[in-house]
C-alpha positions in Angstrom: -15.4 -25.8 -8.0 -14.5 -22.7 -10.0 -10.9 -22.1 -10.5 -9.3 -19.0 -12.1 -6.9 -19.5 -15.0 -3.5 -19.1 -13.9 -0.1 -20.7 -14.4 2.7 -21.2 -11.7 6.0 -20.5 -13.4 9.5 -21.2 -12.2 9.9 -17.6 -11.6 6.8 -17.6 -9.4 8.2 -20.3 -7.3 11.6 -18.5 -6.9 9.9 -15.2 -5.9 7.7 -16.9 -3.4 10.8 -18.5 -1.9 12.8 -15.4 -1.7 9.9 -13.4 -0.2 9.5 -16.0 2.5 13.0 -15.9 3.4 12.9 -12.2 4.1 9.8 -12.1 6.2 11.2 -13.4 9.5 13.7 -10.4 9.8 10.9 -7.9 8.9 8.5 -9.4 11.3 10.9 -9.1 14.1 11.5 -5.4 13.3 7.7 -4.6 12.9 7.0 -6.3 16.2 9.6 -4.1 18.0 9.0 -0.8 16.2 5.5 0.8 16.3 7.0 3.9 14.7 8.0 1.9 11.6 4.4 0.5 11.3 3.0 4.0 11.5 5.3 5.2 8.8 4.5 2.3 6.5 0.8 2.5 7.1 0.9 6.3 5.9 3.0 5.2 2.9 0.4 2.6 2.2 -2.6 5.0 2.2 -0.6 7.6 0.3 0.5 5.1 -2.3 -2.9 3.5 -3.0 -4.8 6.9 -3.3 -2.1 8.4 -5.4 -2.5 5.6 -7.9 -6.1 6.8 -8.2 -5.2 10.4 -8.7 -5.2 11.8 -5.1 -2.7 14.6 -4.9 -2.2 14.9 -1.1 1.3 14.5 0.3 2.4 12.0 2.8 2.6 15.1 5.3 -1.0 15.9 4.6 -2.0 12.2 5.0 -0.2 12.3 8.4 -2.0 15.6 9.5 -5.4 14.0 8.6 -4.5 10.9 10.5 -3.9 13.1 13.5 -7.1 15.0 13.1 -5.6 18.2 12.0 -6.9 20.6 9.5 -5.7 20.4 5.9 -6.0 22.9 3.1 -7.0 20.6 0.1 -10.0 19.5 -2.0 -12.6 18.0 0.3 -13.1 15.0 -1.9 -9.3 14.2 -1.6 -9.5 14.6 2.2 -12.5 12.3 2.4 -10.7 9.7 0.4 -7.9 9.8 2.9 -10.2 9.7 5.9 -12.0 6.6 4.4 -8.8 4.8 3.7 -7.5 5.4 7.2 -10.8 3.8 8.5 -10.7 0.9 6.1 -7.1 0.0 7.1 -8.0 0.4 10.8 -10.8 -2.2 10.2 -8.7 -4.5 8.1 -8.2 -7.1 10.9 -12.0 -7.4 11.4 -12.8 -8.5 8.0 -12.9 -12.0 6.6 -11.4 -12.1 3.1 -13.9 -14.7 1.9 -17.1 -12.9 2.8 -19.1 -11.0 0.3 -20.8 -9.1 3.2 -17.3 -7.9 4.5 -16.2 -7.1 0.9 -19.2 -4.8 0.4 -18.5 -3.2 3.9 -15.0 -2.4 2.8 -16.1 -0.7 -0.4 -18.8 1.3 1.6 -15.9 2.5 4.0 -13.5 3.4 1.2 -16.3 5.3 -0.9 -18.3 6.8 1.8 -19.4 10.2 0.8 -17.9 9.9 -2.7 -20.3 7.9 -4.8 -24.0 7.1 -4.9 -23.4 3.2 -5.3 -21.4 2.9 -2.1 -21.2 -0.6 -0.6 -23.1 -2.1 -3.5 -22.2 -3.9 -6.7 -22.5 -1.8 -9.8 -25.8 -1.6 -11.7 -24.4 -0.7 -15.0 -21.7 -1.3 -17.6 -18.2 -0.3 -17.0 -14.9 -0.3 -18.9 -11.4 0.5 -18.4 -10.0 3.3 -20.7 -6.5 4.4 -21.4 -6.6 7.7 -23.3 -9.2 7.1 -26.1 -8.8 3.3 -26.2 -11.0 1.1 -24.3 -8.7 -1.6 -23.0 -11.0 -3.8 -21.0 -14.9 -4.2 -20.9 -16.0 -5.7 -17.7 -18.7 -8.5 -17.4 -22.4 -7.5 -17.3 -23.6 -6.1 -14.1 -26.0 -9.0 -13.8 -23.1 -11.5 -13.6 -21.2 -9.6 -11.0 -22.7 -11.2 -7.7 -22.2 -14.8 -9.2 -18.7 -14.1 -10.5 -17.6 -12.6 -7.0 -19.3 -15.5 -5.2 -17.3 -17.9 -7.3 -14.0 -16.0 -6.7 -14.5 -15.9 -3.0 -15.5 -19.5 -3.0 -12.2 -20.4 -4.7 -10.4 -18.3 -2.3 -11.8 -20.0 0.7 -11.1 -23.5 -0.7 -7.8 -23.1 -2.5 -4.6 -24.7 -1.2 -2.3 -22.2 -3.1 0.2 -20.4 -1.2 -1.2 -16.9 0.0 1.3 -15.0 -2.1 -0.1 -16.6 -5.2 -3.8 -16.9 -4.2 -3.8 -13.1 -3.1 -2.3 -12.1 -6.4 -4.8 -14.2 -8.5 -7.7 -12.8 -6.5 -6.3 -9.2 -7.1 -6.2 -9.7 -10.9 -9.6 -11.5 -11.1 -11.3 -8.8 -9.0 -10.0 -6.1 -11.2 -11.2 -8.1 -14.4 -14.6 -8.4 -12.8 -14.7 -4.7 -11.9 -17.5 -5.3 -9.5 -18.2 -1.6 -8.4 -19.0 1.6 -10.1 -15.8 3.1 -8.7 -13.2 2.2 -6.2 -12.2 -1.2 -7.7 -8.4 -0.5 -7.5 -8.5 0.6 -3.9 -10.6 -2.3 -2.9 -8.5 -4.9 -4.9 -5.3 -3.8 -3.4 -6.9 -3.5 0.1 -8.3 -7.0 -0.2 -4.9 -8.6 -1.4 -3.3 -6.8 1.8 -6.1 -8.5 3.8 -5.4 -12.0 2.4 -1.7 -11.5 3.0 -2.0 -10.1 6.4 -4.1 -12.9 7.5 -1.2 -15.2 6.7 1.6 -12.8 8.0 0.6 -9.7 9.8 3.5 -7.7 8.4 1.6 -7.3 5.2 -0.9 -5.0 7.1 1.8 -2.4 7.3 4.3 -3.3 4.4 3.9 -0.3 1.9 3.4 -2.4 -1.2 0.9 0.1 -2.7 3.7 2.8 -2.6 5.9 0.6 -4.7 2.9 -0.1 -7.0 2.5 3.7 -7.4 6.1 4.1 -8.3 5.6 1.5 -11.1 2.0 2.3 -12.0 2.2 1.9 -15.7 3.9 -1.4 -15.2 1.0 -2.3 -12.9 -1.6 -1.8 -15.7 0.6 -3.3 -18.2 0.6 -6.5 -16.3 -3.2 -6.5 -16.0 -3.5 -6.0 -19.7 -1.0 -8.6 -20.5 -2.8 -11.2 -18.3 -6.0 -10.3 -20.0 -4.6 -10.8 -23.6 -3.1 -14.2 -22.4 -6.3 -15.4 -20.6 -3.9 -16.3 -17.8 -2.8 -14.0 -15.0 0.8 -15.3 -14.6 2.2 -12.0 -15.7 0.2 -10.1 -13.0 1.3 -12.7 -10.3 4.9 -12.2 -11.2 4.6 -8.4 -11.2 2.9 -8.3 -7.8 5.5 -10.7 -6.3 8.3 -8.6 -7.8 6.8 -5.5 -6.1 6.5 -7.3 -2.7 10.0 -8.5 -2.9 11.3 -5.0 -3.9 9.3 -3.5 -1.0 10.9 -5.9 1.5 14.4 -5.3 0.1 14.0 -1.5 -0.2 13.0 -1.4 3.5 15.8 -3.7 4.4 18.5 -1.8 2.5 17.3 1.6 4.0 17.4 0.2 7.5 20.9 -1.1 6.9 22.1 2.1 5.2 21.0 4.5 7.9 22.1 2.1 10.7 18.9 1.5 12.6 19.2 -2.3 12.8 18.2 -3.8 16.1 21.3 -3.6 18.3 23.4 -1.5 16.1 24.9 1.8 17.5 26.0 4.3 14.9 26.7 7.2 17.3 23.2 8.7 17.4 20.6 8.5 20.1 17.2 6.9 19.8 15.4 10.2 18.7 17.9 10.8 16.0 17.5 7.2 14.7 13.8 7.8 14.4 14.5 11.0 12.5 16.9 9.2 10.2 14.5 6.5 9.5 11.7 9.1 8.6 13.9 11.0 6.4 15.1 7.7 4.6 11.5 6.5 4.2 10.2 9.9 3.1 12.9 11.9 1.4 12.3 15.7 1.3 10.3 15.6 4.4 10.2 18.9 6.4 10.5 19.6 10.1 6.6 20.0 10.2 6.2 16.5 8.6 8.8 15.0 10.9 6.9 16.5 14.0 3.7 15.1 12.6 5.1 11.5 13.0 7.1 12.0 16.2 4.4 13.5 18.4 6.2 12.7 21.7 8.8 15.4 21.2 8.5 19.2 20.7 9.3 20.9 17.4 12.2 22.7 19.0 13.8 19.4 20.2 13.4 17.9 16.7 15.0 21.0 15.1 17.9 20.7 17.5 18.6 17.1 16.7 18.3 17.9 13.0 20.9 20.4 13.4 23.2 17.8 15.1 22.5 15.3 12.3 23.5 17.9 9.8 26.7 18.7 11.4 27.6 15.1 11.8 27.1 14.8 8.0 24.3 12.2 8.3 21.6 14.4 6.6 21.3 17.4 4.5 18.7 20.1 3.7 17.9 20.9 0.1 15.9 23.8 -1.2 14.5 26.9 0.2 13.6 27.5 3.8 9.9 27.3 3.1 9.8 24.6 0.3 12.8 22.4 1.0 13.2 19.2 2.9 15.7 16.8 4.5 17.6 13.9 2.7 19.9 11.3 3.8 23.5 12.3 2.8 25.0 9.6 0.7 
């Protein structure tokens, strides 16, 4: 059976153990808080598309999710719509199926490229500035390479945190599509991980990758030079761990742990969580998430939170937004 070249380091083992330890607490929170799931799903879509150059804000992604009109380039709006659909379909796909992989690509690239939902027919390379940093295998080999990779994924006994990272790297190395390889690779790692633990269907790992975009590409390039993807495995695991810790710390900081009363009501807790997860969000953005309350009600509670010293408004009335007061 084909086996991708990778080494499990001591650092890899430590990261897997630390991530696993944090998952139980986060799983409990996600089961209880559908709002948190929604926030993280929007962050995931925003982060994954931003990596590929989509300039829409999280507020605009929210508006598109709710079927509202957004003034933006049609291509970028279509990318968001496609991503929303793909993540909605995530639980219906089998991570080891070539057919489902092609369906995912078709969903993510619908209306954007000619070769949507099919392997590339030509040669591709990855370019950084004027330098070609990776030449992908010939198009004729792509179906066989993907078949081998999915076969390994189906048979491997490696921990899902490791096998999903190996798949992600190998997929990007093969570069099986004319366009959309990054989006599909990150989506498929999410699928592999969420099949093991459903929190990964919502954990905004893509947003954290976006914040460390150059390090993401550096880890891919370093793995290619070594002929072993341990640098990429460690990078992805560190991103997952940081995503878990960031969410955990923000929940502690703003006092929204289950059963903790910090002198605010349930709506104000929701507002605080939104502001902490999306610094600079304005009242319209908050209203886009909290659809069961009127904008006037939200504005009233924002005023109460400002008076209590829990949040602050920065910037002009038209362009500014809310931040957690440290």
